MIDOSE-1310 file (N, C-alpha, C; in nm, 2 decimals, decimal comma, always signed):
residues 259
mkaa	+16,50/+11,06/+14,29/+16,46/+11,01/+14,16/+16,49/+11,12/+14,05; +16,55/+11,07/+13,94/+16,59/+11,16/+13,83/+16,47/+11,21/+13,76; +16,49/+11,32/+13,69/+16,39/+11,38/+13,61/+16,40/+11,32/+13,47; +16,28/+11,28/+13,42/+16,27/+11,24/+13,28/+16,24/+11,36/+13,19
veme	+16,17/+11,45/+13,24/+16,12/+11,57/+13,17/+16,15/+11,70/+13,25; +16,20/+11,80/+13,18/+16,22/+11,93/+13,24/+16,16/+12,03/+13,14; +16,06/+12,11/+13,19/+16,01/+12,21/+13,10/+16,01/+12,34/+13,18; +16,05/+12,45/+13,11/+16,06/+12,58/+13,17/+16,00/+12,69/+13,08
dvhv	+15,90/+12,76/+13,13/+15,84/+12,87/+13,05/+15,81/+12,83/+12,91; +15,74/+12,72/+12,89/+15,70/+12,67/+12,76/+15,58/+12,74/+12,71; +15,59/+12,79/+12,59/+15,47/+12,85/+12,52/+15,46/+12,78/+12,38; +15,33/+12,76/+12,34/+15,30/+12,71/+12,21/+15,19/+12,79/+12,15
afng	+15,21/+12,84/+12,03/+15,11/+12,92/+11,96/+15,09/+12,87/+11,82; +14,96/+12,87/+11,77/+14,93/+12,83/+11,64/+14,88/+12,96/+11,57; +14,95/+13,00/+11,46/+14,91/+13,12/+11,39/+14,89/+13,24/+11,48; +14,98/+13,25/+11,58/+14,97/+13,37/+11,67/+14,88/+13,35/+11,79
rdvv	+14,80/+13,24/+11,79/+14,71/+13,22/+11,91/+14,77/+13,13/+12,01; +14,79/+13,18/+12,13/+14,85/+13,10/+12,24/+14,76/+12,99/+12,28; +14,82/+12,87/+12,28/+14,75/+12,75/+12,33/+14,81/+12,69/+12,46; +14,94/+12,70/+12,47/+15,01/+12,67/+12,60/+15,09/+12,79/+12,64
rgvs	+15,07/+12,83/+12,77/+15,13/+12,96/+12,81/+15,21/+12,94/+12,94; +15,34/+12,95/+12,92/+15,43/+12,96/+13,04/+15,43/+12,84/+13,13; +15,43/+12,72/+13,07/+15,43/+12,60/+13,16/+15,57/+12,56/+13,20; +15,59/+12,53/+13,33/+15,71/+12,48/+13,38/+15,68/+12,36/+13,46
aslp	+15,75/+12,25/+13,45/+15,73/+12,13/+13,52/+15,85/+12,04/+13,52; +15,87/+11,96/+13,62/+15,97/+11,85/+13,63/+15,90/+11,72/+13,66; +15,92/+11,62/+13,57/+15,85/+11,49/+13,59/+15,96/+11,38/+13,61; +15,94/+11,29/+13,70/+16,04/+11,19/+13,73/+16,04/+11,08/+13,63
drgi	+16,15/+11,00/+13,64/+16,17/+10,89/+13,54/+16,10/+10,76/+13,57; +16,01/+10,76/+13,66/+15,92/+10,64/+13,68/+15,78/+10,69/+13,72; +15,68/+10,60/+13,70/+15,55/+10,64/+13,74/+15,47/+10,70/+13,63; +15,35/+10,74/+13,66/+15,25/+10,80/+13,57/+15,22/+10,94/+13,61
svii	+15,25/+11,03/+13,52/+15,21/+11,17/+13,53/+15,09/+11,20/+13,44; +14,98/+11,24/+13,50/+14,85/+11,26/+13,42/+14,83/+11,41/+13,41; +14,81/+11,46/+13,28/+14,77/+11,59/+13,25/+14,62/+11,59/+13,24; +14,55/+11,68/+13,32/+14,40/+11,68/+13,31/+14,36/+11,83/+13,31
grsg	+14,24/+11,85/+13,25/+14,18/+11,98/+13,24/+14,06/+11,97/+13,15; +13,99/+12,08/+13,14/+13,87/+12,09/+13,05/+13,91/+12,08/+12,91; +13,82/+12,04/+12,82/+13,85/+12,03/+12,68/+13,89/+12,16/+12,63; +14,00/+12,16/+12,55/+14,05/+12,28/+12,49/+14,15/+12,36/+12,57
cgkt	+14,19/+12,30/+12,69/+14,28/+12,38/+12,78/+14,43/+12,36/+12,73; +14,46/+12,28/+12,64/+14,60/+12,27/+12,59/+14,67/+12,14/+12,63; +14,59/+12,04/+12,69/+14,65/+11,92/+12,74/+14,73/+11,84/+12,63; +14,66/+11,81/+12,52/+14,73/+11,74/+12,41/+14,84/+11,82/+12,35
tllr	+14,83/+11,95/+12,33/+14,93/+12,03/+12,28/+15,06/+12,02/+12,36; +15,04/+12,03/+12,50/+15,15/+12,02/+12,59/+15,22/+11,88/+12,57; +15,14/+11,78/+12,56/+15,20/+11,64/+12,55/+15,28/+11,64/+12,42; +15,23/+11,69/+12,31/+15,30/+11,69/+12,19/+15,43/+11,78/+12,18
vlnr	+15,44/+11,86/+12,28/+15,57/+11,94/+12,29/+15,69/+11,84/+12,31; +15,66/+11,73/+12,37/+15,77/+11,65/+12,41/+15,83/+11,56/+12,30; +15,75/+11,54/+12,19/+15,81/+11,48/+12,07/+15,80/+11,56/+11,95; +15,78/+11,69/+11,97/+15,77/+11,79/+11,86/+15,67/+11,76/+11,76
lnee	+15,56/+11,69/+11,80/+15,46/+11,66/+11,70/+15,38/+11,78/+11,66; +15,37/+11,88/+11,74/+15,30/+12,00/+11,70/+15,36/+12,06/+11,58; +15,48/+12,04/+11,55/+15,55/+12,09/+11,43/+15,49/+12,04/+11,30; +15,41/+11,93/+11,31/+15,35/+11,88/+11,19/+15,23/+11,97/+11,15
fpgc	+15,19/+12,07/+11,23/+15,08/+12,16/+11,20/+15,13/+12,29/+11,16; +15,09/+12,34/+11,04/+15,14/+12,47/+11,00/+15,11/+12,58/+11,10; +15,20/+12,68/+11,10/+15,18/+12,80/+11,19/+15,21/+12,77/+11,33; +15,28/+12,66/+11,37/+15,31/+12,64/+11,51/+15,44/+12,70/+11,55
rtsg	+15,44/+12,76/+11,66/+15,57/+12,81/+11,72/+15,58/+12,77/+11,86; +15,69/+12,71/+11,90/+15,71/+12,67/+12,04/+15,84/+12,74/+12,09; +15,83/+12,79/+12,22/+15,94/+12,85/+12,28/+15,95/+12,80/+12,42; +16,07/+12,83/+12,49/+16,09/+12,78/+12,62/+16,19/+12,67/+12,62
rvel	+16,23/+12,62/+12,74/+16,33/+12,52/+12,76/+16,26/+12,38/+12,78; +16,29/+12,28/+12,69/+16,24/+12,15/+12,71/+16,36/+12,05/+12,70; +16,38/+11,98/+12,81/+16,49/+11,88/+12,82/+16,43/+11,75/+12,86; +16,48/+11,64/+12,79/+16,44/+11,50/+12,82/+16,56/+11,42/+12,86
nlga	+16,54/+11,33/+12,95/+16,65/+11,23/+12,97/+16,62/+11,10/+12,89; +16,69/+11,09/+12,79/+16,67/+10,97/+12,69/+16,78/+10,87/+12,71; +16,84/+10,87/+12,82/+16,94/+10,76/+12,86/+17,08/+10,81/+12,89; +17,11/+10,93/+12,84/+17,25/+10,98/+12,87/+17,25/+11,11/+12,94
gpea	+17,14/+11,14/+13,02/+17,13/+11,26/+13,09/+17,04/+11,36/+13,01; +17,01/+11,47/+13,07/+16,92/+11,57/+13,01/+16,98/+11,62/+12,88; +16,89/+11,64/+12,78/+16,93/+11,69/+12,65/+16,81/+11,78/+12,59; +16,85/+11,88/+12,52/+16,75/+11,98/+12,47/+16,68/+11,91/+12,35
vypa	+16,55/+11,94/+12,34/+16,46/+11,88/+12,24/+16,45/+11,98/+12,12; +16,46/+12,11/+12,15/+16,44/+12,21/+12,04/+16,57/+12,27/+12,01; +16,59/+12,32/+11,88/+16,71/+12,39/+11,84/+16,73/+12,52/+11,91; +16,85/+12,55/+11,94/+16,88/+12,68/+12,00/+17,02/+12,71/+11,96
pgvr	+17,07/+12,84/+11,98/+17,21/+12,87/+11,95/+17,30/+12,78/+12,02; +17,39/+12,71/+11,94/+17,48/+12,62/+11,99/+17,43/+12,48/+12,03; +17,30/+12,46/+12,00/+17,24/+12,33/+12,04/+17,19/+12,26/+11,91; +17,22/+12,14/+11,89/+17,17/+12,06/+11,78/+17,10/+11,94/+11,84
prpl	+16,97/+11,94/+11,85/+16,90/+11,83/+11,91/+16,90/+11,71/+11,81; +16,85/+11,60/+11,87/+16,84/+11,47/+11,79/+16,75/+11,50/+11,67; +16,77/+11,43/+11,56/+16,68/+11,43/+11,44/+16,54/+11,38/+11,49; +16,44/+11,43/+11,42/+16,30/+11,40/+11,47/+16,27/+11,25/+11,46
pelr	+16,31/+11,17/+11,36/+16,28/+11,03/+11,36/+16,34/+10,96/+11,49; +16,46/+11,00/+11,52/+16,53/+10,93/+11,64/+16,45/+10,98/+11,77; +16,42/+11,11/+11,78/+16,35/+11,16/+11,90/+16,22/+11,08/+11,91; +16,14/+11,06/+11,80/+16,01/+11,00/+11,81/+16,02/+10,85/+11,83
rlvg	+16,13/+10,79/+11,80/+16,15/+10,65/+11,84/+16,17/+10,64/+11,99; +16,25/+10,73/+12,05/+16,28/+10,73/+12,19/+16,17/+10,78/+12,28; +16,08/+10,86/+12,22/+15,96/+10,91/+12,29/+15,84/+10,85/+12,22; +15,80/+10,73/+12,27/+15,69/+10,66/+12,20/+15,56/+10,73/+12,23
mvfq	+15,46/+10,71/+12,14/+15,33/+10,78/+12,16/+15,22/+10,69/+12,12; +15,11/+10,69/+12,20/+14,99/+10,61/+12,17/+14,88/+10,71/+12,18; +14,79/+10,70/+12,08/+14,68/+10,80/+12,06/+14,55/+10,76/+12,11; +14,45/+10,85/+12,10/+14,32/+10,82/+12,16/+14,26/+10,69/+12,09
spnv	+14,25/+10,69/+11,96/+14,19/+10,57/+11,89/+14,31/+10,49/+11,84; +14,29/+10,36/+11,85/+14,40/+10,27/+11,80/+14,43/+10,30/+11,66; +14,55/+10,32/+11,63/+14,59/+10,35/+11,49/+14,68/+10,24/+11,43; +14,62/+10,12/+11,42/+14,69/+10,01/+11,37/+14,71/+10,03/+11,22
fpvs	+14,82/+9,98/+11,17/+14,85/+9,98/+11,03/+14,76/+9,88/+10,95; +14,72/+9,91/+10,83/+14,64/+9,82/+10,75/+14,71/+9,70/+10,70; +14,78/+9,63/+10,79/+14,86/+9,51/+10,76/+14,84/+9,41/+10,87; +14,91/+9,30/+10,87/+14,89/+9,20/+10,97/+14,94/+9,24/+11,10
vfhn	+14,90/+9,16/+11,20/+14,94/+9,19/+11,34/+15,09/+9,19/+11,35; +15,15/+9,08/+11,28/+15,30/+9,07/+11,28/+15,37/+9,19/+11,22; +15,32/+9,23/+11,11/+15,38/+9,34/+11,04/+15,36/+9,48/+11,10; +15,26/+9,49/+11,19/+15,24/+9,62/+11,26/+15,36/+9,65/+11,35
iaip	+15,43/+9,54/+11,40/+15,55/+9,56/+11,48/+15,67/+9,54/+11,39; +15,67/+9,45/+11,30/+15,79/+9,42/+11,22/+15,83/+9,54/+11,13; +15,74/+9,61/+11,07/+15,77/+9,72/+10,98/+15,85/+9,83/+11,05; +15,80/+9,89/+11,17/+15,89/+9,99/+11,24/+16,02/+9,93/+11,29
lltv	+16,02/+9,80/+11,33/+16,15/+9,74/+11,37/+16,25/+9,74/+11,25; +16,20/+9,71/+11,14/+16,29/+9,70/+11,02/+16,33/+9,84/+10,97; +16,23/+9,93/+10,96/+16,26/+10,06/+10,90/+16,31/+10,17/+10,99; +16,27/+10,16/+11,12/+16,32/+10,26/+11,22/+16,43/+10,22/+11,30
aecp	+16,42/+10,10/+11,36/+16,52/+10,04/+11,45/+16,63/+9,96/+11,37; +16,61/+9,94/+11,24/+16,71/+9,87/+11,16/+16,74/+9,73/+11,22; +16,63/+9,66/+11,27/+16,65/+9,53/+11,33/+16,70/+9,43/+11,23; +16,80/+9,35/+11,26/+16,84/+9,24/+11,17/+16,72/+9,14/+11,16
ksel	+16,70/+9,09/+11,03/+16,59/+9,00/+11,01/+16,60/+8,87/+11,09; +16,72/+8,84/+11,13/+16,74/+8,72/+11,21/+16,68/+8,73/+11,35; +16,67/+8,86/+11,40/+16,61/+8,88/+11,53/+16,46/+8,92/+11,53; +16,41/+8,94/+11,41/+16,28/+9,00/+11,40/+16,17/+8,92/+11,47
adrv	+16,16/+8,80/+11,45/+16,05/+8,72/+11,51/+16,06/+8,72/+11,66; +16,18/+8,71/+11,71/+16,19/+8,72/+11,86/+16,15/+8,85/+11,92; +16,19/+8,96/+11,85/+16,15/+9,09/+11,90/+16,00/+9,12/+11,88; +15,94/+9,07/+11,78/+15,80/+9,09/+11,77/+15,73/+9,01/+11,88
rkal	+15,77/+8,89/+11,91/+15,71/+8,81/+12,02/+15,73/+8,88/+12,15; +15,85/+8,93/+12,18/+15,87/+9,00/+12,31/+15,78/+9,12/+12,32; +15,77/+9,20/+12,22/+15,68/+9,32/+12,23/+15,54/+9,28/+12,26; +15,49/+9,17/+12,19/+15,35/+9,12/+12,22/+15,34/+9,07/+12,36
edvg	+15,44/+9,00/+12,41/+15,44/+8,95/+12,54/+15,44/+9,06/+12,65; +15,51/+9,17/+12,62/+15,52/+9,28/+12,71/+15,38/+9,35/+12,73; +15,29/+9,33/+12,64/+15,16/+9,39/+12,66/+15,05/+9,29/+12,68; +15,10/+9,16/+12,71/+15,00/+9,06/+12,74/+14,92/+9,01/+12,62
lwkd	+14,97/+9,03/+12,50/+14,89/+9,00/+12,38/+14,93/+8,87/+12,30; +15,05/+8,82/+12,34/+15,11/+8,71/+12,26/+15,02/+8,59/+12,26; +14,96/+8,55/+12,37/+14,88/+8,43/+12,38/+14,75/+8,44/+12,30; +14,70/+8,57/+12,29/+14,58/+8,60/+12,21/+14,60/+8,59/+12,06
vmer	+14,72/+8,62/+12,02/+14,75/+8,63/+11,87/+14,85/+8,54/+11,82; +14,91/+8,46/+11,90/+15,03/+8,37/+11,85/+14,99/+8,29/+11,73; +14,86/+8,25/+11,72/+14,82/+8,17/+11,60/+14,75/+8,25/+11,50; +14,75/+8,38/+11,52/+14,68/+8,47/+11,42/+14,77/+8,59/+11,38
lhmp	+14,90/+8,57/+11,38/+14,99/+8,68/+11,36/+14,98/+8,74/+11,22; +14,93/+8,66/+11,12/+14,92/+8,71/+10,99/+14,77/+8,75/+10,95; +14,69/+8,76/+11,06/+14,56/+8,81/+11,04/+14,56/+8,97/+11,03; +14,48/+9,03/+10,96/+14,47/+9,18/+10,95/+14,45/+9,23/+11,10
aehl	+14,53/+9,33/+11,13/+14,52/+9,39/+11,27/+14,39/+9,45/+11,29; +14,32/+9,50/+11,19/+14,18/+9,56/+11,21/+14,08/+9,46/+11,26; +14,11/+9,33/+11,25/+14,02/+9,22/+11,30/+14,03/+9,20/+11,45; +14,13/+9,26/+11,52/+14,14/+9,25/+11,66/+14,03/+9,34/+11,73
sggq	+14,00/+9,31/+11,85/+13,91/+9,40/+11,93/+13,97/+9,53/+11,95; +13,89/+9,63/+11,99/+13,95/+9,77/+12,02/+14,06/+9,76/+12,13; +14,03/+9,69/+12,24/+14,13/+9,68/+12,34/+14,26/+9,61/+12,29; +14,24/+9,51/+12,21/+14,36/+9,44/+12,16/+14,44/+9,53/+12,06
qqrl	+14,37/+9,61/+11,98/+14,43/+9,70/+11,89/+14,51/+9,80/+11,97; +14,46/+9,85/+12,08/+14,53/+9,95/+12,15/+14,66/+9,89/+12,22; +14,65/+9,77/+12,26/+14,76/+9,70/+12,32/+14,87/+9,67/+12,21; +14,82/+9,65/+12,09/+14,91/+9,63/+11,97/+14,99/+9,76/+11,95
clar	+14,92/+9,87/+11,96/+14,99/+10,00/+11,94/+15,09/+10,02/+12,05; +15,06/+9,98/+12,17/+15,16/+9,99/+12,28/+15,28/+9,90/+12,25; +15,25/+9,78/+12,20/+15,36/+9,69/+12,17/+15,45/+9,75/+12,06; +15,39/+9,81/+11,96/+15,47/+9,87/+11,85/+15,56/+9,98/+11,91
alal	+15,51/+10,06/+12,00/+15,59/+10,16/+12,06/+15,71/+10,10/+12,14; +15,67/+10,00/+12,22/+15,77/+9,93/+12,31/+15,88/+9,86/+12,23; +15,84/+9,81/+12,12/+15,94/+9,73/+12,03/+16,06/+9,82/+12,00; +16,04/+9,95/+11,99/+16,15/+10,04/+11,95/+16,23/+10,09/+12,07
dpsi	+16,21/+10,03/+12,18/+16,29/+10,05/+12,30/+16,29/+10,20/+12,34; +16,17/+10,26/+12,37/+16,17/+10,40/+12,40/+16,22/+10,43/+12,54; +16,25/+10,55/+12,57/+16,29/+10,60/+12,70/+16,17/+10,66/+12,78; +16,07/+10,71/+12,71/+15,95/+10,78/+12,76/+15,83/+10,73/+12,68
llld	+15,72/+10,72/+12,74/+15,59/+10,69/+12,67/+15,49/+10,80/+12,69; +15,44/+10,85/+12,58/+15,33/+10,95/+12,58/+15,20/+10,88/+12,55; +15,09/+10,92/+12,62/+14,96/+10,85/+12,60/+14,86/+10,96/+12,60; +14,79/+10,97/+12,48/+14,69/+11,08/+12,46/+14,55/+11,02/+12,47
epta	+14,50/+11,02/+12,60/+14,37/+10,96/+12,62/+14,36/+10,82/+12,57; +14,45/+10,73/+12,61/+14,46/+10,60/+12,55/+14,34/+10,50/+12,56; +14,25/+10,54/+12,65/+14,13/+10,45/+12,67/+14,00/+10,52/+12,62; +14,01/+10,64/+12,56/+13,89/+10,72/+12,53/+13,79/+10,64/+12,44
sldv	+13,84/+10,55/+12,35/+13,75/+10,49/+12,26/+13,72/+10,34/+12,30; +13,76/+10,30/+12,42/+13,74/+10,17/+12,46/+13,62/+10,15/+12,55; +13,57/+10,02/+12,56/+13,46/+10,00/+12,65/+13,52/+9,97/+12,79; +13,43/+9,95/+12,89/+13,48/+9,94/+13,03/+13,58/+9,83/+13,05
hata	+13,55/+9,71/+12,99/+13,64/+9,60/+13,01/+13,77/+9,62/+12,95; +13,78/+9,67/+12,83/+13,90/+9,70/+12,76/+13,98/+9,81/+12,83; +13,91/+9,91/+12,88/+13,97/+10,02/+12,96/+14,04/+9,96/+13,08; +13,98/+9,87/+13,15/+14,04/+9,82/+13,27/+14,17/+9,74/+13,24
evee	+14,16/+9,66/+13,13/+14,28/+9,59/+13,08/+14,40/+9,68/+13,05; +14,37/+9,78/+12,97/+14,47/+9,88/+12,93/+14,53/+9,95/+13,06; +14,44/+9,99/+13,15/+14,49/+10,06/+13,27/+14,58/+9,97/+13,35; +14,55/+9,84/+13,36/+14,63/+9,75/+13,44/+14,77/+9,74/+13,37
llrn	+14,77/+9,73/+13,24/+14,89/+9,72/+13,16/+14,98/+9,84/+13,18; +14,92/+9,96/+13,18/+14,99/+10,08/+13,20/+15,05/+10,09/+13,34; +14,98/+10,05/+13,44/+15,04/+10,05/+13,58/+15,17/+9,96/+13,58; +15,16/+9,85/+13,51/+15,28/+9,76/+13,51/+15,40/+9,83/+13,43
laer	+15,36/+9,89/+13,32/+15,47/+9,95/+13,24/+15,53/+10,07/+13,31; +15,45/+10,14/+13,40/+15,51/+10,25/+13,47/+15,62/+10,21/+13,57; +15,63/+10,08/+13,60/+15,75/+10,04/+13,68/+15,88/+10,04/+13,60; +15,87/+10,05/+13,47/+15,98/+10,04/+13,38/+16,01/+10,17/+13,30
ypli	+15,90/+10,25/+13,28/+15,91/+10,37/+13,20/+15,84/+10,49/+13,27; +15,89/+10,61/+13,24/+15,80/+10,72/+13,28/+15,69/+10,73/+13,18; +15,57/+10,74/+13,22/+15,45/+10,75/+13,14/+15,39/+10,89/+13,16; +15,36/+10,96/+13,06/+15,29/+11,09/+13,07/+15,16/+11,08/+12,99
mvsh	+15,05/+11,10/+13,06/+14,92/+11,06/+13,00/+14,83/+11,18/+13,01; +14,76/+11,21/+12,90/+14,64/+11,30/+12,90/+14,52/+11,22/+12,93; +14,43/+11,26/+13,02/+14,31/+11,19/+13,05/+14,19/+11,29/+13,06; +14,07/+11,25/+13,02/+13,95/+11,33/+13,04/+13,87/+11,28/+13,15
slrq	+13,92/+11,18/+13,22/+13,84/+11,11/+13,33/+13,90/+11,14/+13,47; +13,81/+11,20/+13,55/+13,86/+11,23/+13,69/+13,90/+11,10/+13,76; +13,81/+11,00/+13,74/+13,84/+10,87/+13,81/+13,97/+10,81/+13,76; +13,99/+10,81/+13,63/+14,12/+10,76/+13,58/+14,24/+10,83/+13,63
alqm	+14,23/+10,96/+13,62/+14,34/+11,05/+13,67/+14,38/+11,02/+13,81; +14,28/+11,00/+13,90/+14,31/+10,98/+14,04/+14,36/+10,84/+14,07; +14,30/+10,74/+14,00/+14,34/+10,61/+14,02/+14,48/+10,57/+13,95; +14,51/+10,63/+13,84/+14,63/+10,60/+13,77/+14,74/+10,69/+13,80
gdrl	+14,72/+10,82/+13,82/+14,83/+10,91/+13,83/+14,90/+10,91/+13,96; +15,04/+10,90/+13,95/+15,12/+10,92/+14,07/+15,13/+11,07/+14,10; +15,11/+11,15/+13,99/+15,10/+11,30/+14,01/+15,01/+11,35/+13,90; +14,94/+11,46/+13,93/+14,84/+11,52/+13,84/+14,89/+11,66/+13,81
lvme	+14,88/+11,69/+13,68/+14,91/+11,83/+13,63/+14,78/+11,89/+13,58; +14,73/+11,99/+13,65/+14,60/+12,04/+13,62/+14,62/+12,17/+13,53; +14,55/+12,17/+13,42/+14,57/+12,28/+13,32/+14,44/+12,36/+13,31; +14,45/+12,48/+13,28/+14,33/+12,57/+13,26/+14,38/+12,68/+13,17
ngml	+14,31/+12,70/+13,06/+14,34/+12,81/+12,96/+14,49/+12,81/+12,92; +14,54/+12,69/+12,90/+14,68/+12,68/+12,85/+14,79/+12,69/+12,96; +14,75/+12,71/+13,08/+14,84/+12,73/+13,19/+14,84/+12,61/+13,29; +14,95/+12,57/+13,35/+14,95/+12,47/+13,45/+14,92/+12,54/+13,58
thrl	+14,80/+12,51/+13,64/+14,75/+12,58/+13,76/+14,78/+12,51/+13,89; +14,79/+12,37/+13,88/+14,81/+12,30/+14,00/+14,89/+12,17/+13,97; +14,98/+12,13/+14,06/+15,04/+12,00/+14,06/+15,00/+11,93/+14,19; +14,94/+11,81/+14,17/+14,89/+11,74/+14,29/+14,95/+11,60/+14,29
egra	+14,95/+11,54/+14,41/+14,99/+11,40/+14,42/+14,86/+11,32/+14,39; +14,88/+11,21/+14,32/+14,76/+11,13/+14,28/+14,73/+11,02/+14,38; +14,67/+10,92/+14,32/+14,62/+10,80/+14,40/+14,54/+10,85/+14,52; +14,58/+10,81/+14,64/+14,49/+10,83/+14,76/+14,52/+10,97/+14,81
stte	+14,61/+11,05/+14,76/+14,64/+11,18/+14,82/+14,55/+11,29/+14,78; +14,47/+11,27/+14,68/+14,37/+11,37/+14,63/+14,24/+11,31/+14,61; +14,13/+11,37/+14,65/+14,00/+11,31/+14,64/+13,94/+11,36/+14,51; +13,84/+11,29/+14,46/+13,77/+11,33/+14,34/+13,69/+11,46/+14,36
rels	+13,64/+11,48/+14,48/+13,58/+11,61/+14,51/+13,67/+11,73/+14,50; +13,79/+11,71/+14,56/+13,89/+11,81/+14,55/+13,93/+11,85/+14,41; +13,95/+11,74/+14,33/+13,99/+11,76/+14,19/+13,88/+11,82/+14,11; +13,76/+11,78/+14,13/+13,65/+11,83/+14,05/+13,63/+11,98/+14,09
gllg	+13,65/+12,01/+14,22/+13,64/+12,15/+14,26/+13,74/+12,24/+14,19; +13,87/+12,19/+14,17/+13,97/+12,27/+14,10/+13,93/+12,29/+13,95; +13,87/+12,19/+13,90/+13,83/+12,19/+13,75/+13,70/+12,26/+13,73; +13,62/+12,28/+13,83/+13,49/+12,34/+13,82/+13,39/+12,25/+13,75
vape	+13,40/+12,12/+13,77/+13,30/+12,02/+13,71/+13,25/+11,93/+13,82; +13,14/+11,87/+13,79/+13,08/+11,77/+13,89/+13,16/+11,65/+13,90; +13,17/+11,58/+14,01/+13,24/+11,45/+14,02/+13,18/+11,35/+13,92; +13,27/+11,27/+13,87/+13,24/+11,16/+13,77/+13,22/+11,22/+13,63
rll	+13,22/+11,35/+13,61/+13,20/+11,40/+13,48/+13,32/+11,38/+13,39; +13,30/+11,35/+13,27/+13,41/+11,35/+13,17/+13,44/+11,49/+13,12; +13,56/+11,52/+13,11/+13,60/+11,66/+13,07/+13,60/+11,67/+12,92
């Protein structure tokens, strides 16, 4: 299996304070890799290394080797002598990201997907309706909204809004999907729906997910990256290969506790 992500000795500091320290990892091009650890251990910062989103914060400095396979083999993400990486807008189109809370645009359901298709992907207007529909079908949302496409997206339920955010990312034809605690703000029913969707998407894309839930990490992750104090301390096989007791012991928390 090819690697989608290669990181070597990655460090991230904000105003001189180390947040990620010496992380090295290789992640394959299919399945779900879950980053887990206590609050403040650097999980989200490590995730944002992959689309350079940390650079939006003043005083951030990233070092180390980061390479992604975005369709044409491994390529460097960060500038280096003799290396000119992709422009940030193109990188962030190919490395889609979904956040903790659904961040729908304050426009209609249709335009939540149409706007990035037109402005980022330069989609021809003649193809727009079909591509919006396909994105909504990919996340199982089309039948729910097909007669409400021009309704404000904020009127959808929380779970539907998060699926809409996934559809928006998928519409841009990404190579990798980043998920920052994508079910943290959802109820139990919506969480189950989104988790099922992510399992299906993992057959087509490499998914890299931050989670605060031991249960979710073990049930969803094909592999687990355990972080502590900014460092990657363990890499474990997920699903049935690791028990909740073993994982909670590594993290120093009680089973079932949210981190």
